[in-house]
Structure formats: structure tokens, C-alpha cells
C-alpha positions in Angstrom: 149.3 91.1 94.3 148.2 91.1 90.5 149.8 87.9 89.9 148.1 86.3 92.8 144.4 87.8 91.9 145.0 86.5 88.1 145.9 83.1 89.8 143.2 83.1 91.9 140.7 84.1 88.9 142.1 81.5 86.7 141.6 78.7 89.5 138.1 79.6 90.1 137.2 79.6 86.5 138.8 76.2 85.9 136.6 74.8 89.0 133.4 72.2 88.3 130.4 74.1 88.1 129.0 72.5 91.5 132.4 74.0 93.5 131.7 77.4 91.7 128.2 77.3 93.2 129.4 76.4 96.7 132.1 79.0 96.6 129.6 81.7 95.3 126.9 80.6 97.7 129.6 80.9 100.4 130.7 84.4 99.5 127.1 85.8 99.5 126.5 84.4 103.0 129.9 86.1 104.1 128.9 89.1 102.5 125.4 89.2 104.1 126.8 88.2 107.4 129.3 91.2 107.3 126.4 93.6 106.5 124.4 91.7 109.4 127.0 92.6 111.8 127.7 96.4 110.7 123.9 96.7 111.0 123.9 95.2 114.5 127.1 97.4 115.7 125.2 100.5 113.9 122.0 99.6 115.9 123.9 99.3 119.1 125.4 102.3 118.7 122.1 104.0 118.3 120.8 102.0 121.5 123.8 103.4 123.4 122.9 106.8 122.6 119.3 106.2 123.5 120.7 104.8 126.9 122.8 107.7 127.2 119.7 110.2 126.6 117.4 108.4 129.0 120.1 108.1 131.8 120.7 111.6 131.5 117.1 112.5 131.6 117.0 110.2 134.5 120.1 111.6 136.2 118.8 115.6 135.6 115.5 114.4 136.9 117.5 113.3 140.0 119.7 116.2 140.5 116.7 118.4 140.1 114.7 116.8 142.6 117.8 116.7 144.9 118.5 120.4 144.6 114.7 121.1 145.1 114.9 119.5 148.4 118.3 121.3 149.4 116.5 124.6 148.4 113.8 124.1 150.7 116.4 123.6 153.5 117.8 126.8 152.4 114.7 128.5 153.0 114.2 127.0 156.2 117.6 128.0 157.1 116.6 131.5 156.1 113.4 131.5 158.0 115.6 130.3 161.2 118.4 133.1 160.8 115.6 135.8 160.4 113.4 134.6 163.1 112.3 137.1 165.7 112.7 135.2 168.7 115.8 133.6 167.8 117.4 136.9 166.9 116.3 138.2 170.3 117.6 135.1 172.2 120.8 135.3 170.5 121.2 139.1 171.3 120.5 138.2 174.9 122.9 135.4 175.2 125.8 137.8 174.0 125.1 139.9 177.4 125.6 139.0 181.1 122.8 136.7 181.9 121.9 134.5 184.9 121.8 130.9 185.1 117.8 130.6 185.0 117.8 133.3 182.4 120.1 131.2 180.1 117.8 127.7 180.8 114.9 129.5 179.9 116.5 131.0 176.7 118.0 127.2 175.9 114.4 125.9 175.9 112.9 128.5 173.8 115.6 128.0 171.2 115.4 124.3 171.5 111.2 124.6 170.7 112.1 127.0 168.0 114.3 124.7 166.4 112.7 121.7 167.0 109.7 123.0 165.0 111.8 124.2 162.1 113.5 120.6 162.1 109.9 119.0 161.9 108.6 120.9 159.1 111.2 119.2 156.7 111.5 115.3 156.6 115.1 115.3 155.2 116.6 117.5 158.2 118.2 115.0 160.5 119.5 118.1 162.8 119.8 121.7 163.4 122.9 123.2 165.0 122.9 126.6 166.6 125.9 127.9 167.9 125.8 131.5 170.0 128.3 134.4 169.6 130.2 132.7 172.7 130.2 129.1 171.1 127.7 127.4 172.8 125.8 124.6 170.8 121.9 124.2 170.7 120.6 121.2 169.2 117.4 119.9 168.0 116.0 117.2 165.5 116.2 113.3 165.0 119.9 113.3 166.3 120.6 115.6 169.2 124.7 114.6 169.4 126.8 117.6 169.3 129.4 118.4 166.8 132.8 117.3 167.2 135.2 120.4 168.3 136.8 119.9 165.0 133.8 119.8 162.6 132.4 123.0 164.8 135.5 125.1 164.3 136.0 124.4 160.6 132.1 125.0 159.8 132.3 128.1 161.8 135.3 129.4 160.3 134.0 128.6 156.6 130.6 130.0 157.1 132.0 133.5 158.4 133.7 133.8 154.9 130.3 133.5 153.1 129.0 136.8 155.0 125.7 135.5 155.8 125.0 133.3 152.4 124.7 129.4 152.3 127.5 127.1 152.7 126.8 123.4 151.6 129.8 121.5 153.3 130.6 117.8 152.0 132.3 115.6 154.6 135.3 113.9 153.2 134.8 110.5 152.1 131.4 108.5 151.3 128.8 110.1 153.6 125.2 110.1 153.6 124.9 113.4 155.5 125.2 117.0 154.2 125.6 120.2 156.1 124.2 123.5 155.2 125.9 126.3 157.2 125.4 130.2 157.1 126.1 133.0 159.9 123.3 134.4 162.0 123.4 138.1 161.9 121.5 140.9 163.9 119.1 142.6 161.0 117.7 145.1 163.7 118.6 148.4 162.8 120.8 146.8 160.1 123.8 146.6 162.7 124.6 143.2 161.1 126.3 142.0 164.3 127.5 138.3 164.3 125.2 136.5 166.7 126.0 132.9 165.9 126.3 130.3 163.4 123.3 128.2 162.0 124.4 124.4 160.8 121.5 122.1 159.1 122.5 118.6 159.1 120.9 117.1 155.9 120.1 113.2 155.2 121.2 113.0 152.1 120.8 109.6 151.7 117.0 109.7 152.3 116.4 112.2 149.5 118.3 110.2 147.2 116.5 107.0 148.2 113.0 108.6 147.7 113.9 109.4 144.3 111.5 107.8 141.7 113.3 104.7 140.1 112.9 104.8 136.2 114.8 101.9 135.4 114.1 99.2 138.1 117.0 97.1 138.2 119.0 98.7 135.6 118.6 102.1 137.6 122.2 101.9 139.0 123.6 103.7 141.7 123.7 107.7 141.9 127.0 109.4 143.2 127.8 113.1 143.8 131.3 114.3 143.8 132.9 118.0 144.4 135.7 118.2 142.1 137.7 114.9 142.3 136.1 114.1 145.9 133.0 112.1 145.8 131.1 112.8 149.1 128.2 110.8 148.6 127.4 107.2 147.0 123.9 105.5 147.1 125.6 102.1 147.0 129.0 101.0 148.5 131.2 100.6 145.7 134.6 100.1 147.0 136.4 99.6 143.6 135.2 103.3 142.7 137.7 104.7 145.1 140.1 104.6 142.3 137.7 106.1 139.5 138.9 109.1 138.1 135.6 111.6 139.0 137.1 114.8 137.6 134.8 115.6 134.3 135.9 117.6 131.4 132.4 118.3 130.2 129.3 119.3 131.7 127.4 116.3 130.5 128.5 112.9 128.5 128.8 109.3 129.0 131.4 106.5 128.7 131.7 102.9 128.8 134.7 102.2 131.3 136.2 99.3 133.0 136.7 99.6 136.5 137.7 96.6 138.9 137.6 93.9 136.1 133.9 95.0 135.3 132.3 97.2 133.1 129.9 100.1 133.8 128.0 102.6 131.7 128.5 105.8 133.4 126.7 109.2 132.6 127.5 112.5 134.4 125.9 115.9 134.8 127.3 119.0 136.3 125.0 121.3 138.2 125.2 124.9 138.6 123.7 125.2 142.0 126.2 123.9 143.8 129.3 123.2 141.5 128.5 119.4 141.8 128.6 116.5 139.5 126.1 113.8 139.1 127.0 110.7 138.3 125.1 107.7 137.4 126.7 104.2 137.3 125.1 101.4 135.5 126.7 97.9 135.3 127.2 97.2 131.7 126.8 93.4 131.7 123.2 94.1 133.8 122.2 96.8 131.1 123.4 94.9 127.8 122.8 91.4 129.0 119.9 91.0 126.9 120.9 92.7 123.9 124.1 90.6 124.0 122.4 87.3 124.1 120.0 88.6 121.2 122.9 89.4 119.3 125.0 86.1 119.7 121.9 84.2 119.1 121.4 86.2 115.9 125.0 85.2 114.7 124.3 81.7 115.8 121.3 81.4 113.9 122.8 82.9 110.9 125.8 80.5 110.9 123.1 77.7 111.2 120.9 79.3 108.5 124.5 79.4 106.4 125.2 76.1 106.8 121.8 74.9 105.9 121.5 77.2 103.0 125.2 75.9 102.1 124.2 72.2 102.3 121.1 73.0 100.2 123.2 74.7 97.4 125.5 71.7 97.3 122.8 69.2 96.7 121.1 71.7 94.2 124.4 71.8 92.3 124.7 68.1 92.0 121.3 67.7 90.6 122.5 70.6 87.9 126.3 69.1 87.3 125.6 65.4 87.7 123.5 65.0 84.2 125.7 67.6 82.7 128.9 65.6 83.6 127.3 62.6 82.0 126.8 64.6 78.6 130.5 65.6 79.0 131.6 61.9 79.4 129.3 61.3 76.0 130.7 64.4 74.1 134.3 62.9 74.8 133.1 59.8 73.0 131.7 61.8 70.4 134.6 64.0 70.2 136.8 60.9 69.4 134.2 60.1 66.4 132.3 57.3 68.7 128.6 58.4 67.5 127.3 55.3 68.4 127.4 56.1 71.7 123.8 57.5 70.9 122.1 54.1 71.3 124.0 53.9 74.7 123.0 57.2 76.4 120.9 57.3 79.3 117.4 58.5 79.1 116.9 62.0 79.3 115.6 63.4 82.6 111.8 63.7 82.9 112.0 67.5 84.0 111.3 70.4 81.7 114.3 72.9 82.8 117.4 73.6 80.8 119.3 70.6 81.7 116.6 68.6 81.0 116.1 70.2 77.4 120.2 70.2 76.9 120.0 66.4 77.6 117.1 65.6 75.4 118.3 67.9 72.5 122.1 66.6 72.9 120.7 62.8 72.8 118.3 63.9 69.6 121.4 65.8 68.0 123.6 62.7 68.4 121.2 60.4 66.8 120.4 62.6 64.2 124.1 63.1 63.1 124.6 59.2 63.4 121.6 59.1 60.9 122.9 61.7 58.9 126.5 59.9 58.7 124.9 56.9 57.3 123.0 59.0 55.0 125.8 60.4 53.7 128.0 57.5 53.4 124.9 56.1 51.2 124.9 59.4 49.1 128.5 59.1 48.8 128.1 55.7 47.3 125.5 57.0 45.1 127.7 60.0 43.7 130.5 57.5 43.0 127.9 55.4 41.1 126.8 58.8 39.5 130.2 60.0 38.7 130.9 56.5 36.8 128.2 57.2 34.9 128.8 60.4 33.9 132.1 59.4 33.0 130.6 57.1 30.6 128.1 59.6 29.2 131.0 61.9 28.2 132.0 59.4 25.8 129.0 60.6 23.2 129.8 64.4 23.5 133.9 63.3 22.6 132.7 60.9 19.9 130.7 64.1 18.5 133.4 66.4 18.9 135.8 64.1 17.5 133.3 63.7 14.3 133.0 67.5 13.9 136.9 67.8 14.0 137.0 65.1 11.4 134.6 66.8 9.2 136.7 70.2 9.9 139.8 68.5 8.7 138.2 67.2 5.4 136.6 70.3 4.7 139.8 72.4 5.1 141.3 69.6 2.8 138.8 70.3 0.0 139.3 73.9 0.7 135.5 74.5 2.0 136.1 77.4 4.1 132.4 77.7 4.8 132.1 74.5 6.2 135.1 74.6 8.2 134.0 77.8 9.8 130.6 76.6 10.4 131.8 73.3 11.9 134.4 75.1 14.2 131.5 77.6 15.2 129.4 74.8 16.0 132.0 72.8 17.8 132.6 75.8 20.0 128.7 76.2 20.7 128.1 72.9 21.7 131.1 72.8 24.1 130.0 76.0 25.9 126.4 74.5 26.0 127.4 71.2 27.3 130.0 72.6 29.9 128.6 73.1 33.4 131.9 74.5 34.9 130.7 77.9 34.9 127.5 79.5 35.5 128.2 83.2 35.4 130.8 84.5 32.6 132.0 87.6 31.5 130.0 89.6 28.7 133.3 89.0 26.7 133.1 85.3 27.0 129.1 85.8 26.1 130.1 87.8 23.0 132.2 84.8 22.0 129.1 82.4 22.2 127.1 85.2 20.3 129.6 85.4 17.5 129.9 81.7 17.1 126.1 81.4 16.9 125.8 84.3 14.2 128.4 82.9 12.1 126.4 79.7 11.3 123.2 81.7 11.1 124.7 84.1 8.4 126.0 81.2 6.2 122.4 80.3 6.4 120.4 83.3 6.0 123.2 85.2 4.2 122.4 89.1 3.3 119.0 88.7 4.9 120.4 88.9 8.4 121.8 92.3 9.3 123.4 92.0 12.8 125.5 94.3 14.6 127.1 94.3 17.8 127.6 97.5 20.0 129.3 96.8 23.1 132.0 99.0 24.4 135.1 97.1 26.2 134.6 98.7 29.2 131.6 96.7 29.7 132.9 93.5 28.5 134.5 92.7 31.9 130.7 92.7 33.8 129.4 89.4 34.5 126.1 87.7 33.4 124.9 84.3 33.4 125.9 82.0 30.8 123.7 81.5 27.5 121.7 84.7 28.2 122.1 86.7 25.1 122.4 83.9 22.6 118.7 82.6 23.5 117.3 86.1 23.0 119.2 86.5 19.4 117.7 83.2 18.4 114.2 84.3 19.3 114.8 87.3 17.1 115.8 85.4 14.4 112.6 82.9 14.6 110.1 85.5 15.1 111.5 88.6 13.1 113.6 87.0 10.5 112.3 83.8 9.6 108.7 84.9 8.8 110.0 87.6 6.5 111.7 87.7 3.3 113.0 91.3 3.7 116.2 91.7 5.4 116.2 91.9 9.2 118.1 94.1 11.3 119.2 92.8 14.9 121.1 94.9 17.0 123.0 94.1 20.1 123.8 97.1 22.5 124.9 98.0 25.8 124.5 101.0 27.9 124.9 102.2 31.6 121.9 103.7 33.4 122.8 104.8 37.0 124.0 101.5 38.8 122.6 99.2 36.3 123.8 97.8 33.0 121.5 97.2 30.0 122.1 94.7 27.2 119.3 95.3 24.6 118.5 93.1 21.7 116.6 94.7 19.1 115.2 93.8 15.9 112.9 95.5 13.3 110.7 92.6 12.9 106.5 92.3 13.0 106.8 93.0 16.7 103.8 91.5 19.0 100.5 92.8 20.1 99.7 93.3 23.7 97.8 90.0 24.4 100.9 88.1 22.9 103.3 90.2 24.9 101.5 89.4 28.2 101.4 85.9 27.2 105.3 85.8 26.6 105.8 87.7 29.8 104.0 84.8 31.9 105.4 82.0 30.1 102.2 80.7 28.3 103.9 80.9 25.0 107.0 78.6 24.6 110.0 79.7 22.5 111.3 77.5 19.7 115.0 76.9 19.1 116.9 75.9 22.1 114.0 75.4 24.5 115.6 78.3 27.1 112.4 80.6 27.4 112.3 84.4 28.5 111.2 83.3 32.0 114.2 80.7 32.5 116.3 83.7 31.5 114.7 86.1 33.8 114.9 84.0 36.9 118.5 82.9 36.6 119.2 86.9 36.5 117.0 87.1 39.5 118.7 84.2 41.4 122.3 85.4 40.3 121.8 89.1 41.2 118.8 89.8 42.8 115.2 90.7 42.3 115.8 94.3 40.9 117.2 92.7 37.9 116.1 90.5 35.1 114.3 90.9 31.7 112.4 94.2 30.4 110.4 93.3 27.0 109.0 96.1 24.8 107.2 95.3 21.5 104.5 97.0 19.0 103.0 95.6 16.0 105.1 96.5 12.8 107.7 98.5 15.0 109.7 95.6 16.1 110.7 94.0 19.5 113.5 95.2 22.3 114.6 92.8 24.8 116.7 94.3 27.8 118.6 92.5 30.0 119.0 94.3 33.3 122.4 93.6 35.3 124.5 95.1 38.2 127.2 97.3 36.9 130.2 95.8 38.5 133.4 96.0 36.6 136.0 93.0 37.3 133.8 91.5 40.2 134.2 88.0 40.5 131.8 87.4 43.7 129.4 85.7 41.3 131.9 83.3 39.4 
């Protein structure tokens, strides 16, 4: 798995930018489509719950309306069995009466039952059985019940001891029977006088219910356990449906007979019935499904459109870059002349246009620099040749000094020989440009060579002392820094005086700085002259290396916090301090 992931990552990284953009845009669209589908699914789930709540409310209102009508029927049945005339006539029918008396009672019962049947529009017919089994019928349908129905109803009603019994016929039926036993309440004898059966038009009750959802209202079914005794619409495929509800109320989407249905049920506590609302799923969700697939189709079209725009956009970005890459390959091979044949930079000011213009300018500049460098190389070669020619004069001077030195030694002139050797050493170090920064040890050697010459000149008038500990001699100093200071001390302190002049070079450390001080006991300087020397207004004599030159070289080599420090007072001499970083053995300045 890791190898496959590495392979895919490597392959993606090696793709061209335009292909990366296409893949990236496609990935974004796929992720967006996934989130949209998840959102739609969540919305449909919420919509299902809303439909369930609405369907449950409608079903509950429908069941309450049905049961309210049934309760009215139950109240009428109670009024009938407690009616004084009906009670009296039923008691009379238990005795031996003549045919005329029986006819009179029958008419009276029919009149009373007819008045009760007309008081409620959902009563289809009222059947009254006396103690001898004779039937008295009133209502819309005066057809007598079959013997099997009569015997079953009388038997079941007897077990209720005067309570109301709702009898549901087997199979799908539009009618419902309410039965209860009639007992004599005079003197609380509770003698059995007969049985009352009210035939209720259940289909009419359901038909008169308000339709909340118009064509998506579905159909109402009522079951008693597993048996369905009423169906608003004849649906033969539901004969095999499982109507045994496990919960008091709920909903489910089930496929029955090749068609999906949204089924809601609620259990009634009035008669232990279960009410069902069955709505064809396609009828309810046809518009929602159409919207769902329309959104997906539009999103796919939008994705293709965005992808095509992304391809065109990536080409506009990558085409100039590909041309630049081709030009870079020529440059990589050293063909900088390609700058003259590069296409004109794009006019737009975005990053690609800027890159194209900068690359063109860069190649043209490099080509110009190559030409300039070639010309400079020719000039350097010419300069080196002239420098080699210029070396003839110093070599001639060194050779002449060597001849004088040899002649002085031959004539036992040690002073002349020593002066010539010191002068040659000074000339070599002054003319040599190989090293700008040297160790203090080498600077001391230059100073000693210079002092050697000056001591032969001034003899005992020059009192020179050198106090530099060996630990400090490995630190670095700009070349020809101490010697010009000693030369200035000789010019300004020793030459104007006939008395001996003491010149001292000493070194000491202060924190992270090394101080080299050149002191003399000469006439010193007043404040105005000292300021002019510090500002460079007074030029030094001798080698021509001024104090300002020395100070600038120290600052350039080590930093602005280093340099020269001058102290002088009239008749008290002058002290020039060289401030250097104390870094023993460091070669970063070499």
C-alpha cells in the first residue's frame, strides 16, 4: 500500500503543471459532489422524518375522528338499551302475548329504532333481538342478519355482560358492528331482555375525513391484530403484508408487489386497533427525486464546464512557461545567443508575463556580461603583461642593492651591509601586494628593519624600545600600520629636537581589544593641530601613509569599533593607539 502511494505521489509530482491543474480541479469537483450527495441524503432523511411527523399527525387526527363517531354510536346504543319503551316492550315480548299485541309492539320498536337510526348519519342499520331470538330492524338497510352472524354476535355480546363489543367482519369490509346485551334495569333485576346490534357505515366515516395532503394522502387501513377489517381503497397486493405492528407508532419504507410505499401506523387504545396510512413512495417523492437527479445532472455539467475552463486556463499559464523551458535548455548548453531570438514577452502583467520578461532581460544581460567579461579578460592579460614588464625595475633595484651589500661585506663595512639588507627587506614588504593582513610578528620585523636604518642615522639620539609580549604576536594587523606611526614620531618628535627622543611601542589587552601604542616624549601638539590631524587636514611627511588612511584600513578590515586613538599635549609628547580585536591565531582576515 505504501509503495503504491509513493508511486502515485511520484507520478503526480512528475506530471506537467497543466495536468496537475486538471487533476486538482477534478479532485475538488469530486469532493464537492460527494459533499453535495451527503448533504442531499441528510436533507432527504430530515424530509422523511418531517413526512413521518405529518403523516402521523394526519393519521392520529383521522383515528380520533373515527373513534369520536364510534363513541357517538356507543352513546346511542346506551340510550337505546336504557329506553323505557324499549325495555317495557322487550319485557312484554318475554310473556305470552296475542298476535295483535305482538304486532303493536313490533311497530313501536320499529318506530323507536328508526328515530335512533336517523339521529346519526353513520348508522347503517339497527338490529334488535328479543329474548326469543326475534329480530327487529330499522335504518337504511332493513335486511336481516344471517343466522350465523346473529348467533355469533349474540354469543360474543353475552360475554361482555352489558358492555359494548365492536365486531370486525373478516376480510376487507366497509361495515362495522357494535353489539351489546340488553338487560332489565327495573328493580335492578338485570334480566336478559335481548341483544342490540348497530351496523356502522365505516367507509362513510373515513370518506368524510378531511384530506390534508390531497393526492398524496394515501389510503387508510385498519387492522385488528394481523387481520385487516377495513381498507379505504382496495389494494389486493397488501393481502400478503405483515400488519402485526411491534410498536405503538412508527413508519417504514417497504416494497410491496413491486412498488415502494411509505407506511405509517399508530395503535389506538380505544378498541385495540391499529390505523395504517399507506402512501405510494413514487407519488410522494416524485418531485423530490426529480430535483435530486436534476441537481446531480447540473452539477456534472457544471463540473465539465469548470474542467474545460481549467484546461484552457492551465494552457494559458503553461504555454509561455514551456517556451521558457525550451529557451532554458538552450541556455543550459551555453547558447546565450538565444536571447536575440526569444519571442516577445506577453503584454499582461501577471507572474507568467513578469517571469517571461525578467528571463529575457536576464539572458540578454548575461550575454552582455559575457561579452564584457571577454573584453575584460583581454584587458587583464594586457595588464598582466605590463605588470611583468614593470617588475623589471624592482628586480633591477634589488639586484643593485645585493651588489652594494656584497661590496660592503667585501670591504668589511658592516654598517652599510646592515642598512642595505634592512632597506631591501623594507622595499620588498612595501612593494609586495600578496598579503594585506599579516601577523603582528611580521609587522614587528618590518619595524625592526626600519629602526635599524634610523639608528644608523640618528645614533644615540633615537632611544627606541619594543614591549610586545609573545602572546600578542600571533594576532593580526593591517600591513604597514605600526611603521608609519614610528616614522611620524621620528619626523615630529625626533628631528625637530637636538635632545634624545624616546619612542616606545608597547601592547596590552583591554577586555576583547588589543591595544598597540606608539608613544614619544616629543614636543606634542596643541588641541587645534590635533583636530586637524584627526580630520586629515594635515598631511604627513615621509612615506605618505596618513593617519586617516591607517584608521580606514583598520575599520574596513575589522569593523567600525576599531581604529586609531590619538592623545597629545604640548611638551608632554604624543601617544597613538591602534585598537584591534584580540583573536589569537585567527586567519579569517588573511
